[in-house]
C-alpha positions in Angstrom: 86.2 121.4 -128.4 89.0 119.7 -130.3 89.5 120.7 -134.0 89.4 117.9 -135.9 86.0 117.6 -134.3 84.9 120.6 -135.2 85.9 119.8 -138.7 84.1 115.9 -138.5 80.6 117.8 -137.3 81.0 120.1 -140.2 81.8 117.4 -142.6 79.0 115.3 -141.5 76.6 118.4 -141.8 77.7 119.1 -145.4 77.3 115.2 -145.8 73.3 115.8 -145.4 73.2 117.7 -148.7 74.0 115.1 -150.7 72.3 112.2 -149.2 69.1 113.8 -149.1 69.5 115.2 -153.0 70.7 111.7 -153.8 67.6 110.1 -152.0 65.0 113.1 -154.1 67.0 112.2 -157.1 66.1 108.3 -156.9 62.7 109.5 -156.2 62.0 111.3 -159.4 63.8 109.1 -161.4 61.5 106.1 -160.4 58.2 108.3 -159.9 58.5 110.4 -163.3 61.1 109.1 -165.6 59.4 105.2 -164.6 63.2 104.1 -164.3 63.1 101.3 -162.4 66.9 101.1 -162.6 66.9 102.4 -159.1 64.4 100.1 -157.6 67.2 99.1 -155.5 68.6 98.7 -152.3 70.6 100.6 -150.1 73.7 99.4 -151.8 72.5 100.1 -155.3 71.3 96.0 -156.1 67.9 96.3 -158.2 65.1 94.7 -156.2 63.2 91.8 -158.4 60.4 93.1 -159.8 61.0 96.7 -159.5 58.1 97.7 -161.2 55.9 95.9 -158.4 58.1 97.5 -155.4 58.4 101.2 -157.1 55.8 102.6 -155.1 57.3 101.6 -151.0 60.6 102.7 -152.9 59.4 106.2 -154.0 58.3 106.6 -151.0 61.2 105.6 -148.7 63.5 107.7 -151.0 60.8 111.0 -151.0 60.7 110.6 -147.4 64.2 110.1 -146.3 64.9 113.4 -149.0 62.9 115.5 -147.7 63.5 114.7 -143.8 67.3 114.5 -144.2 66.8 118.1 -146.5 64.5 119.8 -143.6 67.0 118.9 -141.2 69.6 120.5 -142.7 67.2 123.6 -143.1 66.9 123.8 -139.7 70.2 123.7 -138.7 70.8 126.6 -141.0 67.7 128.6 -140.5 67.3 128.0 -136.8 70.3 126.8 -135.4 69.6 123.3 -134.3 71.9 122.1 -131.5 74.3 119.4 -133.1 72.6 116.7 -130.4 69.3 117.3 -132.1 70.5 117.8 -135.4 72.8 114.6 -135.6 70.3 112.3 -133.9 67.4 113.4 -136.4 70.1 112.9 -139.1 70.8 109.2 -137.6 67.3 108.3 -137.1 66.1 109.3 -140.8 69.1 107.7 -142.1 68.3 104.0 -140.4 65.2 104.4 -140.9 65.5 104.3 -144.5 68.1 101.4 -144.3 65.4 99.4 -142.3 62.8 100.2 -144.4 64.7 99.0 -147.8 65.7 96.0 -146.2 62.3 95.4 -145.4 61.1 95.8 -148.9 64.0 93.8 -149.8 62.7 90.9 -147.8 59.1 91.1 -148.6 60.4 90.9 -153.0 62.6 87.8 -152.0 59.6 86.6 -150.5 56.7 87.4 -153.3 60.1 86.1 -155.8 59.9 83.0 -153.8 56.8 82.1 -153.7 56.3 82.8 -157.5 
């Protein structure tokens, strides 16, 4: 393989951990600290009526964070091949994105009906 690709893969792998830790941090701030500023979309824009939507966003961040850290740990412990861990990571990140989009859309619909 080309050397640049190897470094890109290493960078992608290392990136799993800050993403997962960030998701778990947001889940912790919502669930434990009741800090509803973290009830936000993937860009960090707050969702209207954060207290109402805290549970789904907490769950999305918790599952996403645990999933990413699990993939990272499995790479280190079992040696998952590149195709498996990159695919699993992509699935988790895209699921996180679309799940938050669904929550944002539902929050906007609920806001329009009030």
